[in-house]
ZAGU-633145 format. One record per residue (C-alpha): residue in three letters; x, y, z. Coordinates in pm, whole numbers, padded with zeros to 5 digits, always signed. Each point is the difference from the previous one (the first is absolute). Last residue first. Example, Ala and Ser with C-alpha at 12.3 -4.5 7.8 and 13.67 -1.06 7.14 Angstrom:
# ZAGU-633145
SER+01367-00106+00714ALA-00137-00344+00066
# end
This chain:
# ZAGU-633145
TRP-03647+00884+02073PRO+00144-00359+00039GLU+00359-00043+00111GLY+00285+00011-00184ASP+00213+00294+00142ASP-00120+00317-00261SER-00328-00127+00027PHE-00178-00227-00217MET-00313+00011-00278PRO-00189-00294+00019PHE-00228-00056-00339PRO-00304+00015-00053ALA-00265-00342-00006GLY-00035-00008-00414GLY-00397-00015-00149ASP+00075+00114-00314TYR+00407+00076-00063ASP+00156+00305+00050VAL+00105-00061+00303PRO-00071+00276+00366VAL+00336+00085+00220LEU-00102-00074+00366GLY+00163+00160+00280ALA-00043+00395-00022ARG+00235+00241+00092VAL+00163+00049-00314PRO+00283+00246+00014ARG+00048+00245-00275THR+00320+00014-00199ARG+00062+00419-00087THR+00013+00115-00360ASP+00240+00257-00134TRP+00194-00186-00279ALA-00213-00370-00079SER+00041-00256+00176VAL+00221-00346-00015ILE+00028-00229+00238VAL+00267-00294-00060SER-00015-00332-00100THR+00322-00151-00062LEU+00108-00248-00271THR+00337-00118+00032PRO+00437+00111-00094ARG+00248-00292+00152THR+00091+00095+00335GLY-00083-00296+00198ALA+00394-00066+00057LEU-00019-00361-00152GLY-00247+00136-00324GLU+00259+00305-00048LEU+00276-00277+00004LEU-00213-00228-00254LYS-00096+00317-00189ILE+00404+00119-00082GLU+00122-00339-00064GLU-00306-00016-00285ARG+00098+00292-00130THR+00388-00082-00004PHE+00224+00068+00236TYR+00320+00222-00021VAL+00408-00023+00063SER+00132+00236-00271GLY+00152-00107-00332ALA-00319+00010-00172ASP-00276+00142+00180ARG-00054+00330-00152GLY-00057-00147-00325HIS-00037-00358-00047ALA+00161-00324+00209GLU-00249-00320-00072GLY+00131-00109-00289TRP+00335-00051+00014ALA+00130-00181-00251LEU+00319-00173-00068THR+00143-00122-00294GLU+00310-00218-00101ASP+00150-00090-00353GLY+00253+00222+00054ALA-00030+00242+00314ARG-00351+00171+00028SER-00205+00224+00240GLN-00280+00097+00027THR-00245+00159+00277TYR+00318+00165+00165GLY-00036+00184+00390HIS+00304+00038+00054PRO-00013-00234+00303ASN-00187-00295-00167ARG+00036-00353+00212VAL+00020+00197+00338TYR-00299+00208-00097ARG-00187-00303-00029ALA+00108-00131+00291ALA-00059+00325+00189ALA-00313+00005-00128LYS-00133-00379+00095LEU+00195+00057+00282VAL-00239+00316+00109LEU-00340-00248-00104THR+00121-00272+00206ARG+00092+00175+00321VAL-00318+00188-00017LEU-00209-00349-00093ARG+00110-00129+00358PRO-00098+00353+00206PRO+00256+00175+00117ARG+00191-00136+00310GLU+00317+00174+00139GLU+00016+00221-00232PRO-00406+00107+00128TRP-00201+00173-00302ASP-00035+00380-00082ARG-00288-00041-00241GLY-00109-00118-00375TYR+00142+00191-00253GLY+00268+00185+00189ALA+00045-00282+00172ALA+00069-00214-00253LEU+00233+00232-00163ASP+00237+00076+00273SER+00035-00391+00030ALA+00091+00007-00412ASP+00231+00270+00071GLU+00219-00196+00314LEU-00034-00350-00170ALA+00147+00176-00333GLY+00261+00159+00185ALA+00102-00324+00163ALA+00020-00103-00308ILE+00207+00248-00196ARG+00233-00091+00312LEU-00003-00352-00023GLU+00033+00086-00391ASP+00281+00186+00006ASP+00186-00281+00209ASP-00072-00349-00181LEU-00323-00085-00041GLU-00024-00419-00024TRP-00259-00086-00236ASP-00291-00206-00052LEU-00216+00362+00231ARG-00289-00089+00205ALA+00218-00156+00330LYS+00211+00351-00062LEU-00324+00210+00061GLU-00042-00190+00322ASP+00344+00014+00116LEU+00005+00369-00044THR-00306+00023+00253ALA-00371+00088-00052TYR-00145+00319+00140ALA+00252+00227-00009MET+00191+00192+00222
# end
């Protein structure tokens, strides 16, 4: 199943698709949906977030417009160039870096800064018994220390 329909994709294109193009478009929707789930998460296919559907349609339309991955085409006096398809992305369904960041943000999987406990090799953490922690400025009242369950000591 895909996150968007073939009719939605056809509405984004400015020509009528023939049978081969319809087959390519259906495959592009499947591939774009699989990529969206991979970069984001496995959203329900009946109701994916609206922006996920938009990104899937955008990637599929980009592929249907240029399935061979040409970077430039010339016919007579007319030259057409595709600037966004480079390297491994040319000739395949793909998301741009910005689209990938959007998918990661929608899924909540975007890399973030995390705080972790670091200790030296072969050390043991010692339980803190106390109720108040001293502060490092003159005349400051000690700061209360809380237990694991959130209650003051």
